[in-house]
mmCIF file of the C-alpha atoms, coordinates in Angstrom:
data_MODEL
# 
_entry.id   MODEL 
# 
loop_
_atom_site.group_PDB 
_atom_site.id 
_atom_site.type_symbol 
_atom_site.label_atom_id 
_atom_site.label_alt_id 
_atom_site.label_comp_id 
_atom_site.label_asym_id 
_atom_site.label_entity_id 
_atom_site.label_seq_id 
_atom_site.pdbx_PDB_ins_code 
_atom_site.Cartn_x 
_atom_site.Cartn_y 
_atom_site.Cartn_z 
_atom_site.occupancy 
_atom_site.B_iso_or_equiv 
_atom_site.pdbx_formal_charge 
_atom_site.auth_seq_id 
_atom_site.auth_comp_id 
_atom_site.auth_asym_id 
_atom_site.auth_atom_id 
_atom_site.pdbx_PDB_model_num 
ATOM 1   C CA . UNK A 1 1   ? 88.234 85.927 57.871 1.00 0.00 ? 1   UNK A CA 1 
ATOM 2   C CA . UNK A 1 2   ? 86.224 84.631 59.981 1.00 0.00 ? 2   UNK A CA 1 
ATOM 3   C CA . UNK A 1 3   ? 83.176 82.244 59.282 1.00 0.00 ? 3   UNK A CA 1 
ATOM 4   C CA . UNK A 1 4   ? 80.459 82.827 61.398 1.00 0.00 ? 4   UNK A CA 1 
ATOM 5   C CA . UNK A 1 5   ? 77.791 80.142 62.538 1.00 0.00 ? 5   UNK A CA 1 
ATOM 6   C CA . UNK A 1 6   ? 74.715 79.999 61.889 1.00 0.00 ? 6   UNK A CA 1 
ATOM 7   C CA . UNK A 1 7   ? 72.144 80.786 64.419 1.00 0.00 ? 7   UNK A CA 1 
ATOM 8   C CA . UNK A 1 8   ? 69.728 78.705 66.170 1.00 0.00 ? 8   UNK A CA 1 
ATOM 9   C CA . UNK A 1 9   ? 67.014 80.909 64.758 1.00 0.00 ? 9   UNK A CA 1 
ATOM 10  C CA . UNK A 1 10  ? 68.073 80.949 61.345 1.00 0.00 ? 10  UNK A CA 1 
ATOM 11  C CA . UNK A 1 11  ? 68.368 76.580 61.552 1.00 0.00 ? 11  UNK A CA 1 
ATOM 12  C CA . UNK A 1 12  ? 64.772 76.844 62.623 1.00 0.00 ? 12  UNK A CA 1 
ATOM 13  C CA . UNK A 1 13  ? 63.132 79.523 59.942 1.00 0.00 ? 13  UNK A CA 1 
ATOM 14  C CA . UNK A 1 14  ? 65.231 77.199 56.825 1.00 0.00 ? 14  UNK A CA 1 
ATOM 15  C CA . UNK A 1 15  ? 63.342 74.251 58.756 1.00 0.00 ? 15  UNK A CA 1 
ATOM 16  C CA . UNK A 1 16  ? 60.310 75.675 59.061 1.00 0.00 ? 16  UNK A CA 1 
ATOM 17  C CA . UNK A 1 17  ? 61.227 77.073 55.024 1.00 0.00 ? 17  UNK A CA 1 
ATOM 18  C CA . UNK A 1 18  ? 61.413 73.326 54.117 1.00 0.00 ? 18  UNK A CA 1 
ATOM 19  C CA . UNK A 1 19  ? 58.631 71.939 55.964 1.00 0.00 ? 19  UNK A CA 1 
ATOM 20  C CA . UNK A 1 20  ? 56.364 74.446 54.399 1.00 0.00 ? 20  UNK A CA 1 
ATOM 21  C CA . UNK A 1 21  ? 57.786 73.070 51.191 1.00 0.00 ? 21  UNK A CA 1 
ATOM 22  C CA . UNK A 1 22  ? 57.701 70.268 51.319 1.00 0.00 ? 22  UNK A CA 1 
ATOM 23  C CA . UNK A 1 23  ? 53.974 70.627 52.283 1.00 0.00 ? 23  UNK A CA 1 
ATOM 24  C CA . UNK A 1 24  ? 53.171 72.273 49.669 1.00 0.00 ? 24  UNK A CA 1 
ATOM 25  C CA . UNK A 1 25  ? 54.190 69.535 47.003 1.00 0.00 ? 25  UNK A CA 1 
ATOM 26  C CA . UNK A 1 26  ? 52.267 67.296 48.805 1.00 0.00 ? 26  UNK A CA 1 
ATOM 27  C CA . UNK A 1 27  ? 48.324 68.723 48.743 1.00 0.00 ? 27  UNK A CA 1 
ATOM 28  C CA . UNK A 1 28  ? 49.957 69.887 45.029 1.00 0.00 ? 28  UNK A CA 1 
ATOM 29  C CA . UNK A 1 29  ? 51.302 66.273 43.994 1.00 0.00 ? 29  UNK A CA 1 
ATOM 30  C CA . UNK A 1 30  ? 47.862 65.539 45.795 1.00 0.00 ? 30  UNK A CA 1 
ATOM 31  C CA . UNK A 1 31  ? 45.728 68.083 43.458 1.00 0.00 ? 31  UNK A CA 1 
ATOM 32  C CA . UNK A 1 32  ? 46.979 66.811 40.242 1.00 0.00 ? 32  UNK A CA 1 
ATOM 33  C CA . UNK A 1 33  ? 46.106 63.122 40.861 1.00 0.00 ? 33  UNK A CA 1 
ATOM 34  C CA . UNK A 1 34  ? 42.294 63.574 42.502 1.00 0.00 ? 34  UNK A CA 1 
ATOM 35  C CA . UNK A 1 35  ? 42.278 65.810 39.160 1.00 0.00 ? 35  UNK A CA 1 
ATOM 36  C CA . UNK A 1 36  ? 41.011 62.788 37.585 1.00 0.00 ? 36  UNK A CA 1 
ATOM 37  C CA . UNK A 1 37  ? 40.782 63.689 33.738 1.00 0.00 ? 37  UNK A CA 1 
ATOM 38  C CA . UNK A 1 38  ? 40.158 60.600 30.953 1.00 0.00 ? 38  UNK A CA 1 
ATOM 39  C CA . UNK A 1 39  ? 41.909 61.427 28.014 1.00 0.00 ? 39  UNK A CA 1 
ATOM 40  C CA . UNK A 1 40  ? 40.420 63.402 24.816 1.00 0.00 ? 40  UNK A CA 1 
ATOM 41  C CA . UNK A 1 41  ? 38.918 60.557 21.749 1.00 0.00 ? 41  UNK A CA 1 
ATOM 42  C CA . UNK A 1 42  ? 41.064 61.752 19.108 1.00 0.00 ? 42  UNK A CA 1 
ATOM 43  C CA . UNK A 1 43  ? 39.574 60.726 15.562 1.00 0.00 ? 43  UNK A CA 1 
ATOM 44  C CA . UNK A 1 44  ? 40.745 61.020 12.048 1.00 0.00 ? 44  UNK A CA 1 
ATOM 45  C CA . UNK A 1 45  ? 37.643 63.580 10.644 1.00 0.00 ? 45  UNK A CA 1 
ATOM 46  C CA . UNK A 1 46  ? 39.090 64.759 7.236  1.00 0.00 ? 46  UNK A CA 1 
ATOM 47  C CA . UNK A 1 47  ? 42.453 64.232 5.082  1.00 0.00 ? 47  UNK A CA 1 
ATOM 48  C CA . UNK A 1 48  ? 43.536 66.785 2.497  1.00 0.00 ? 48  UNK A CA 1 
ATOM 49  C CA . UNK A 1 49  ? 46.219 67.128 0.033  1.00 0.00 ? 49  UNK A CA 1 
ATOM 50  C CA . UNK A 1 50  ? 48.706 70.239 0.545  1.00 0.00 ? 50  UNK A CA 1 
ATOM 51  C CA . UNK A 1 51  ? 51.228 70.577 -2.258 1.00 0.00 ? 51  UNK A CA 1 
ATOM 52  C CA . UNK A 1 52  ? 54.720 68.389 -1.633 1.00 0.00 ? 52  UNK A CA 1 
ATOM 53  C CA . UNK A 1 53  ? 57.895 69.983 -2.126 1.00 0.00 ? 53  UNK A CA 1 
ATOM 54  C CA . UNK A 1 54  ? 60.421 66.859 -3.364 1.00 0.00 ? 54  UNK A CA 1 
ATOM 55  C CA . UNK A 1 55  ? 59.286 63.278 -2.683 1.00 0.00 ? 55  UNK A CA 1 
ATOM 56  C CA . UNK A 1 56  ? 57.496 64.003 0.657  1.00 0.00 ? 56  UNK A CA 1 
ATOM 57  C CA . UNK A 1 57  ? 54.228 64.742 1.039  1.00 0.00 ? 57  UNK A CA 1 
ATOM 58  C CA . UNK A 1 58  ? 51.964 66.826 2.999  1.00 0.00 ? 58  UNK A CA 1 
ATOM 59  C CA . UNK A 1 59  ? 48.639 66.545 4.367  1.00 0.00 ? 59  UNK A CA 1 
ATOM 60  C CA . UNK A 1 60  ? 46.394 68.304 6.307  1.00 0.00 ? 60  UNK A CA 1 
ATOM 61  C CA . UNK A 1 61  ? 44.386 65.959 8.916  1.00 0.00 ? 61  UNK A CA 1 
ATOM 62  C CA . UNK A 1 62  ? 41.560 67.192 10.465 1.00 0.00 ? 62  UNK A CA 1 
ATOM 63  C CA . UNK A 1 63  ? 41.599 65.123 14.252 1.00 0.00 ? 63  UNK A CA 1 
ATOM 64  C CA . UNK A 1 64  ? 37.461 66.076 16.299 1.00 0.00 ? 64  UNK A CA 1 
ATOM 65  C CA . UNK A 1 65  ? 39.131 65.977 19.287 1.00 0.00 ? 65  UNK A CA 1 
ATOM 66  C CA . UNK A 1 66  ? 36.382 64.990 21.890 1.00 0.00 ? 66  UNK A CA 1 
ATOM 67  C CA . UNK A 1 67  ? 36.715 65.923 25.804 1.00 0.00 ? 67  UNK A CA 1 
ATOM 68  C CA . UNK A 1 68  ? 34.110 63.243 27.748 1.00 0.00 ? 68  UNK A CA 1 
ATOM 69  C CA . UNK A 1 69  ? 35.083 64.918 31.161 1.00 0.00 ? 69  UNK A CA 1 
ATOM 70  C CA . UNK A 1 70  ? 33.389 67.860 33.127 1.00 0.00 ? 70  UNK A CA 1 
ATOM 71  C CA . UNK A 1 71  ? 35.455 70.239 33.105 1.00 0.00 ? 71  UNK A CA 1 
ATOM 72  C CA . UNK A 1 72  ? 37.126 72.629 29.353 1.00 0.00 ? 72  UNK A CA 1 
ATOM 73  C CA . UNK A 1 73  ? 41.436 72.002 29.187 1.00 0.00 ? 73  UNK A CA 1 
ATOM 74  C CA . UNK A 1 74  ? 42.843 74.532 27.327 1.00 0.00 ? 74  UNK A CA 1 
ATOM 75  C CA . UNK A 1 75  ? 44.798 73.499 25.016 1.00 0.00 ? 75  UNK A CA 1 
ATOM 76  C CA . UNK A 1 76  ? 48.567 74.937 23.867 1.00 0.00 ? 76  UNK A CA 1 
ATOM 77  C CA . UNK A 1 77  ? 49.820 72.815 21.049 1.00 0.00 ? 77  UNK A CA 1 
ATOM 78  C CA . UNK A 1 78  ? 49.778 69.313 19.197 1.00 0.00 ? 78  UNK A CA 1 
ATOM 79  C CA . UNK A 1 79  ? 52.464 66.437 18.920 1.00 0.00 ? 79  UNK A CA 1 
ATOM 80  C CA . UNK A 1 80  ? 50.450 62.602 16.955 1.00 0.00 ? 80  UNK A CA 1 
ATOM 81  C CA . UNK A 1 81  ? 52.313 59.730 15.048 1.00 0.00 ? 81  UNK A CA 1 
ATOM 82  C CA . UNK A 1 82  ? 50.112 58.233 12.690 1.00 0.00 ? 82  UNK A CA 1 
ATOM 83  C CA . UNK A 1 83  ? 50.453 54.590 11.145 1.00 0.00 ? 83  UNK A CA 1 
ATOM 84  C CA . UNK A 1 84  ? 48.781 53.442 8.506  1.00 0.00 ? 84  UNK A CA 1 
ATOM 85  C CA . UNK A 1 85  ? 48.095 49.489 7.528  1.00 0.00 ? 85  UNK A CA 1 
ATOM 86  C CA . UNK A 1 86  ? 50.742 48.881 11.425 1.00 0.00 ? 86  UNK A CA 1 
ATOM 87  C CA . UNK A 1 87  ? 53.483 51.184 9.636  1.00 0.00 ? 87  UNK A CA 1 
ATOM 88  C CA . UNK A 1 88  ? 54.903 54.604 11.345 1.00 0.00 ? 88  UNK A CA 1 
ATOM 89  C CA . UNK A 1 89  ? 54.001 56.814 8.212  1.00 0.00 ? 89  UNK A CA 1 
ATOM 90  C CA . UNK A 1 90  ? 53.104 60.154 8.824  1.00 0.00 ? 90  UNK A CA 1 
ATOM 91  C CA . UNK A 1 91  ? 54.326 62.110 12.172 1.00 0.00 ? 91  UNK A CA 1 
ATOM 92  C CA . UNK A 1 92  ? 53.453 66.462 12.926 1.00 0.00 ? 92  UNK A CA 1 
ATOM 93  C CA . UNK A 1 93  ? 53.236 69.198 14.956 1.00 0.00 ? 93  UNK A CA 1 
ATOM 94  C CA . UNK A 1 94  ? 50.622 71.887 15.577 1.00 0.00 ? 94  UNK A CA 1 
ATOM 95  C CA . UNK A 1 95  ? 51.163 75.729 17.996 1.00 0.00 ? 95  UNK A CA 1 
ATOM 96  C CA . UNK A 1 96  ? 47.623 75.817 17.699 1.00 0.00 ? 96  UNK A CA 1 
ATOM 97  C CA . UNK A 1 97  ? 45.789 77.127 20.986 1.00 0.00 ? 97  UNK A CA 1 
ATOM 98  C CA . UNK A 1 98  ? 42.567 76.201 22.224 1.00 0.00 ? 98  UNK A CA 1 
ATOM 99  C CA . UNK A 1 99  ? 38.982 74.890 24.449 1.00 0.00 ? 99  UNK A CA 1 
ATOM 100 C CA . UNK A 1 100 ? 37.907 71.863 24.640 1.00 0.00 ? 100 UNK A CA 1 
ATOM 101 C CA . UNK A 1 101 ? 34.830 72.358 25.731 1.00 0.00 ? 101 UNK A CA 1 
ATOM 102 C CA . UNK A 1 102 ? 33.195 70.231 28.483 1.00 0.00 ? 102 UNK A CA 1 
ATOM 103 C CA . UNK A 1 103 ? 31.270 67.452 27.066 1.00 0.00 ? 103 UNK A CA 1 
ATOM 104 C CA . UNK A 1 104 ? 32.011 68.494 23.888 1.00 0.00 ? 104 UNK A CA 1 
ATOM 105 C CA . UNK A 1 105 ? 34.611 68.298 20.577 1.00 0.00 ? 105 UNK A CA 1 
ATOM 106 C CA . UNK A 1 106 ? 36.086 70.367 18.683 1.00 0.00 ? 106 UNK A CA 1 
ATOM 107 C CA . UNK A 1 107 ? 39.004 70.226 15.022 1.00 0.00 ? 107 UNK A CA 1 
ATOM 108 C CA . UNK A 1 108 ? 41.763 71.044 15.128 1.00 0.00 ? 108 UNK A CA 1 
ATOM 109 C CA . UNK A 1 109 ? 43.792 70.733 11.762 1.00 0.00 ? 109 UNK A CA 1 
ATOM 110 C CA . UNK A 1 110 ? 47.507 69.795 12.024 1.00 0.00 ? 110 UNK A CA 1 
ATOM 111 C CA . UNK A 1 111 ? 49.198 69.568 8.991  1.00 0.00 ? 111 UNK A CA 1 
ATOM 112 C CA . UNK A 1 112 ? 51.647 65.669 8.886  1.00 0.00 ? 112 UNK A CA 1 
ATOM 113 C CA . UNK A 1 113 ? 54.907 64.856 6.498  1.00 0.00 ? 113 UNK A CA 1 
ATOM 114 C CA . UNK A 1 114 ? 55.496 61.285 4.816  1.00 0.00 ? 114 UNK A CA 1 
ATOM 115 C CA . UNK A 1 115 ? 58.928 60.737 5.311  1.00 0.00 ? 115 UNK A CA 1 
ATOM 116 C CA . UNK A 1 116 ? 60.706 60.246 1.714  1.00 0.00 ? 116 UNK A CA 1 
ATOM 117 C CA . UNK A 1 117 ? 61.296 56.383 4.070  1.00 0.00 ? 117 UNK A CA 1 
ATOM 118 C CA . UNK A 1 118 ? 58.013 55.910 4.921  1.00 0.00 ? 118 UNK A CA 1 
ATOM 119 C CA . UNK A 1 119 ? 56.716 57.247 1.047  1.00 0.00 ? 119 UNK A CA 1 
ATOM 120 C CA . UNK A 1 120 ? 59.123 55.203 -0.342 1.00 0.00 ? 120 UNK A CA 1 
ATOM 121 C CA . UNK A 1 121 ? 58.722 51.753 2.204  1.00 0.00 ? 121 UNK A CA 1 
ATOM 122 C CA . UNK A 1 122 ? 54.958 52.069 1.170  1.00 0.00 ? 122 UNK A CA 1 
ATOM 123 C CA . UNK A 1 123 ? 55.419 52.381 -2.593 1.00 0.00 ? 123 UNK A CA 1 
ATOM 124 C CA . UNK A 1 124 ? 57.224 49.473 -2.593 1.00 0.00 ? 124 UNK A CA 1 
ATOM 125 C CA . UNK A 1 125 ? 54.578 47.399 -0.718 1.00 0.00 ? 125 UNK A CA 1 
ATOM 126 C CA . UNK A 1 126 ? 52.389 48.553 -3.127 1.00 0.00 ? 126 UNK A CA 1 
ATOM 127 C CA . UNK A 1 127 ? 54.974 47.260 -5.946 1.00 0.00 ? 127 UNK A CA 1 
ATOM 128 C CA . UNK A 1 128 ? 54.125 43.733 -4.348 1.00 0.00 ? 128 UNK A CA 1 
ATOM 129 C CA . UNK A 1 129 ? 50.717 43.892 -3.705 1.00 0.00 ? 129 UNK A CA 1 
ATOM 130 C CA . UNK A 1 130 ? 50.366 44.393 -0.039 1.00 0.00 ? 130 UNK A CA 1 
ATOM 131 C CA . UNK A 1 131 ? 49.124 48.016 -1.084 1.00 0.00 ? 131 UNK A CA 1 
ATOM 132 C CA . UNK A 1 132 ? 47.317 49.763 1.860  1.00 0.00 ? 132 UNK A CA 1 
ATOM 133 C CA . UNK A 1 133 ? 43.977 49.847 0.415  1.00 0.00 ? 133 UNK A CA 1 
ATOM 134 C CA . UNK A 1 134 ? 42.937 46.476 -0.617 1.00 0.00 ? 134 UNK A CA 1 
ATOM 135 C CA . UNK A 1 135 ? 39.630 47.658 -3.058 1.00 0.00 ? 135 UNK A CA 1 
ATOM 136 C CA . UNK A 1 136 ? 37.589 46.298 -0.742 1.00 0.00 ? 136 UNK A CA 1 
ATOM 137 C CA . UNK A 1 137 ? 35.614 49.968 0.072  1.00 0.00 ? 137 UNK A CA 1 
ATOM 138 C CA . UNK A 1 138 ? 36.990 49.260 3.823  1.00 0.00 ? 138 UNK A CA 1 
ATOM 139 C CA . UNK A 1 139 ? 39.802 51.322 3.928  1.00 0.00 ? 139 UNK A CA 1 
ATOM 140 C CA . UNK A 1 140 ? 43.278 51.284 5.657  1.00 0.00 ? 140 UNK A CA 1 
ATOM 141 C CA . UNK A 1 141 ? 43.641 50.971 9.373  1.00 0.00 ? 141 UNK A CA 1 
ATOM 142 C CA . UNK A 1 142 ? 45.204 53.511 11.400 1.00 0.00 ? 142 UNK A CA 1 
ATOM 143 C CA . UNK A 1 143 ? 46.910 54.570 14.385 1.00 0.00 ? 143 UNK A CA 1 
ATOM 144 C CA . UNK A 1 144 ? 46.944 57.598 16.005 1.00 0.00 ? 144 UNK A CA 1 
ATOM 145 C CA . UNK A 1 145 ? 49.738 58.450 18.618 1.00 0.00 ? 145 UNK A CA 1 
ATOM 146 C CA . UNK A 1 146 ? 50.458 61.535 21.136 1.00 0.00 ? 146 UNK A CA 1 
ATOM 147 C CA . UNK A 1 147 ? 49.943 64.374 22.765 1.00 0.00 ? 147 UNK A CA 1 
ATOM 148 C CA . UNK A 1 148 ? 47.983 67.616 23.819 1.00 0.00 ? 148 UNK A CA 1 
ATOM 149 C CA . UNK A 1 149 ? 49.938 70.205 25.892 1.00 0.00 ? 149 UNK A CA 1 
ATOM 150 C CA . UNK A 1 150 ? 48.022 72.023 28.149 1.00 0.00 ? 150 UNK A CA 1 
ATOM 151 C CA . UNK A 1 151 ? 48.566 74.185 30.915 1.00 0.00 ? 151 UNK A CA 1 
ATOM 152 C CA . UNK A 1 152 ? 49.111 70.945 33.610 1.00 0.00 ? 152 UNK A CA 1 
ATOM 153 C CA . UNK A 1 153 ? 51.467 69.453 31.379 1.00 0.00 ? 153 UNK A CA 1 
ATOM 154 C CA . UNK A 1 154 ? 50.648 66.498 28.747 1.00 0.00 ? 154 UNK A CA 1 
ATOM 155 C CA . UNK A 1 155 ? 47.713 64.298 27.685 1.00 0.00 ? 155 UNK A CA 1 
ATOM 156 C CA . UNK A 1 156 ? 48.626 61.249 25.811 1.00 0.00 ? 156 UNK A CA 1 
ATOM 157 C CA . UNK A 1 157 ? 45.860 60.015 23.372 1.00 0.00 ? 157 UNK A CA 1 
ATOM 158 C CA . UNK A 1 158 ? 45.504 56.328 22.152 1.00 0.00 ? 158 UNK A CA 1 
ATOM 159 C CA . UNK A 1 159 ? 43.343 56.075 19.108 1.00 0.00 ? 159 UNK A CA 1 
ATOM 160 C CA . UNK A 1 160 ? 42.567 53.273 16.131 1.00 0.00 ? 160 UNK A CA 1 
ATOM 161 C CA . UNK A 1 161 ? 39.786 53.913 13.541 1.00 0.00 ? 161 UNK A CA 1 
ATOM 162 C CA . UNK A 1 162 ? 39.637 53.074 9.304  1.00 0.00 ? 162 UNK A CA 1 
ATOM 163 C CA . UNK A 1 163 ? 40.666 56.191 6.971  1.00 0.00 ? 163 UNK A CA 1 
ATOM 164 C CA . UNK A 1 164 ? 39.113 56.401 3.033  1.00 0.00 ? 164 UNK A CA 1 
ATOM 165 C CA . UNK A 1 165 ? 42.288 57.564 1.367  1.00 0.00 ? 165 UNK A CA 1 
ATOM 166 C CA . UNK A 1 166 ? 42.352 60.821 -1.029 1.00 0.00 ? 166 UNK A CA 1 
ATOM 167 C CA . UNK A 1 167 ? 42.590 59.079 -4.102 1.00 0.00 ? 167 UNK A CA 1 
# 
């Protein structure tokens, strides 16, 4: 069997395609870098208890998501981890789709689960007098860490605030 060497014209065509692909990739990277989106601000608006199973606790977390950008952001999903008083207590995901309006805000609901281990750790802390809410009316410091899914990739967010726990 004979292998035919590639012709010079097919080599030139392949080199031309490689240059074109490299140029397209460079333009795409430049466009993404110039997109310059500021991360949306995400704060806890409300926390509502959901039916629980076993030792797991479930909550519906309502988030206020503010878009400080001059363009709408179409989102497809959100993931987050919630810390209360510096301790990881809950995580959640949602496949909700929507649009964050330019210079606007929207509410996103996300079910979160408190793991059995975290629940027991928090209960142990309360038994030792290290409860989350000190009863001073100041609430509990929280931290949200998560990502908002978009067509261009994921937009990370980190937010701190104070949360009044449901009683």
